[in-house]
Every structure is written in structure tokens, then in C-alpha cells.
C-alpha positions in Angstrom: 213.5 27.1 136.2 214.9 23.7 135.1 218.0 23.9 133.0 218.8 21.2 130.7 222.2 20.6 128.6 222.1 23.2 126.3 222.5 22.2 122.2 223.3 24.6 119.8 226.2 27.5 120.5 223.6 29.5 123.1 225.1 28.9 126.8 223.1 30.3 129.7 224.3 34.2 130.2 225.4 34.6 127.0 223.8 37.6 125.0 222.4 36.7 121.9 220.2 39.2 119.5 216.8 38.1 118.5 216.0 39.9 115.6 212.1 41.4 116.3 213.8 42.3 119.8 217.1 43.2 120.1 219.9 42.5 122.2 218.7 39.6 125.1 220.4 37.3 127.4 220.2 33.7 127.7 218.8 32.6 131.4 218.7 28.9 130.4 216.9 25.9 128.8 213.9 24.6 129.8 211.9 21.7 128.7 208.4 22.4 128.1 205.3 20.8 127.4 203.6 22.3 124.4 200.4 20.8 122.5 201.3 17.2 124.0 204.9 17.6 122.9 208.4 17.7 125.0 210.4 20.9 123.7 213.9 22.0 125.0 213.6 26.2 124.8 215.7 29.0 125.4 214.4 31.6 128.1 215.8 34.5 127.0 215.7 38.1 129.2 214.9 41.1 127.3 215.6 43.2 130.3 214.9 46.8 128.6 211.2 45.9 127.4 210.6 43.8 130.9 210.1 40.6 128.6 211.0 37.0 128.9 210.7 35.3 125.7 211.1 31.5 125.0 212.0 29.9 121.9 212.4 26.4 121.0 216.3 24.8 120.5 215.6 23.8 117.5 214.4 26.4 116.1 216.7 29.3 117.4 219.1 29.3 113.9 215.4 29.4 111.8 214.3 32.3 114.0 217.2 34.5 113.2 218.5 34.5 116.8 222.2 35.3 116.8 225.1 35.9 118.9 226.4 39.4 119.2 228.4 40.8 116.6 231.9 40.0 115.8 234.6 43.2 116.2 234.9 43.4 112.3 230.8 43.7 111.8 231.1 46.4 114.5 233.7 48.1 112.7 231.5 47.8 109.1 228.8 49.3 110.9 230.4 52.3 112.3 232.3 52.7 108.9 228.4 52.6 107.4 227.3 55.3 109.8 230.3 57.4 108.2 228.8 57.0 104.4 226.6 59.0 103.0 222.9 58.8 103.3 221.1 56.8 100.8 217.5 57.9 100.9 215.1 57.2 97.8 212.8 59.1 96.2 209.4 56.6 97.1 206.7 57.3 99.3 207.4 58.1 102.9 205.0 54.8 103.5 207.2 52.6 101.6 210.9 53.8 103.0 209.4 53.7 106.3 208.0 49.9 105.6 212.1 49.5 104.3 213.6 50.7 107.4 211.1 49.0 110.0 212.4 45.8 108.2 216.0 46.9 108.4 215.2 46.9 112.1 213.8 44.0 112.7 216.4 42.2 110.5 218.5 41.9 113.1 221.6 42.6 111.2 223.8 45.7 112.9 225.2 47.1 109.4 221.5 47.7 108.3 220.3 48.7 111.3 223.7 51.0 110.9 222.0 52.4 107.3 218.5 53.2 108.8 220.6 55.4 111.9 222.7 57.2 108.8 220.0 57.7 106.6 217.3 59.5 109.6 219.8 61.1 111.3 219.7 64.8 111.5 222.4 68.0 112.7 221.1 70.1 114.3 221.1 72.7 112.0 219.2 70.6 109.2 215.3 70.4 109.5 213.7 68.1 111.7 212.2 65.1 111.2 208.6 64.0 111.1 207.1 62.1 114.4 207.1 58.7 112.5 211.2 59.6 110.9 212.1 60.4 114.6 210.8 57.5 116.2 212.5 54.7 113.5 215.7 56.8 114.0 214.8 56.0 118.0 214.6 52.7 117.4 217.3 51.9 115.5 219.6 54.0 117.7 218.6 52.1 120.6 219.1 48.8 118.7 222.1 49.7 117.2 223.6 51.0 120.9 222.4 47.9 123.0 224.4 45.8 120.8 227.4 47.9 120.6 227.0 48.5 124.6 226.8 44.5 124.8 229.5 43.8 122.0 231.8 46.3 124.1 230.9 45.6 128.0 229.6 49.4 128.2 226.5 50.9 129.2 223.7 51.9 126.8 224.6 55.6 127.5 228.3 55.6 126.3 227.1 53.5 123.5 224.8 56.1 122.4 227.5 58.9 122.2 229.7 56.7 120.7 227.6 56.2 117.9 226.4 60.4 117.9 230.1 61.1 117.9 230.8 59.1 115.1 227.9 60.6 113.2 229.0 64.4 114.2 232.3 63.4 112.9 231.0 62.8 109.4 228.7 65.9 109.4 232.0 67.9 110.0 234.0 66.5 107.5 231.0 67.2 105.4 230.9 70.6 106.3 235.0 71.2 106.1 234.6 69.6 102.8 232.2 72.0 101.7 234.6 75.1 103.0 237.1 73.5 100.9 235.1 73.0 97.8 234.5 76.7 98.4 237.5 77.9 99.1 238.9 76.4 95.9 236.3 77.8 93.7 237.0 81.3 95.2 240.5 80.9 94.3 239.9 79.8 90.6 237.6 82.6 90.3 240.2 84.8 91.6 242.6 83.7 89.0 
């Protein structure tokens, strides 16, 4: 692979996020001839999918390719997991489409919203197959970016996200128990 000078802010070895595929690593920049035109292209490897993508350097920003999320964005995404699930009362097919759009946006906070909205604790009703698939896809995307940002492996990142979701569930159960105790105290008085 021939390496040219790298325009933009992406350099070989950098982790990036490509909206449709998630976290990848810039392997270098190549000159490629396409339809008689010479183009500089980023060569991006997505190890999890065993895939290599070539993106013209001039179109990288327009395609949505971006650097990993900042610490502030990661914090905001983790706070999003703690929030209340917002499930619209629309048909599943429309919600599934919206979830898919959020996952493919590459925006970590939007992906966290999908994880939050589709999360089911062990004492809740089971998800349908398509809900489970979307949840797993969103969780995987979020975990891979979190792992790259925090320089941990994917499994540690999944555990961190799962712990955050479990903490949210524990808080909800504790709040419900406190409300119930307050109601009982009010009745007794």
C-alpha cells in the first residue's frame, strides 16, 4: 500500500467512526485511479467485520466520518443510559426504522438512546427477535466506540454499559419501593 500525505485530520493508526460501520482504524492513504481520475483515499479497516473501506479524502467529512467521541460526549451518552426510556406509541416497523437510523447516524448519544429504549431487565417481558437484534447492534456500536475511547477491550465496555443500565434499574426499583412505603405511611396516619 502506497502512503501519501494525509490531508484532513485523520492519520494512519487513528481510530475513526464511520456512520454505517462503526469504529474502524485508518490504515493509510492511497492514490487510486477511478474512472480516469486520480483520487487520494483513506484505507479504513473494520476488524470486527473483517472489512476494508476506501473513502475519498475529499469526501470523508461529507460521508460522516469522524474522530472518536470526546470524553464529554461519552459522559453525555452514559447519562443518556440513565434516563427514562422514551418509547413512542407508533407501529413497531416505524420505530424500528427510527432506531436503525439512529444507530447508523454514528452519533454516540443517539446510539445510547436506542440502547436505553430497547434495554430489558431480566424481570421484564422478553423482546421480539427484531427488538433484540436492534438492541444488540446498538450495544455493539456503543461498546466498540467506548472501548476505543477508553482503551479497554469490547467486553469491558459492554460490562460498563450493562452496569450503567442495571444501576438505572436498581434506582427505579428503589424509588418505587420508597413511593410504596410513603403511601403506606400516609394510609397508616
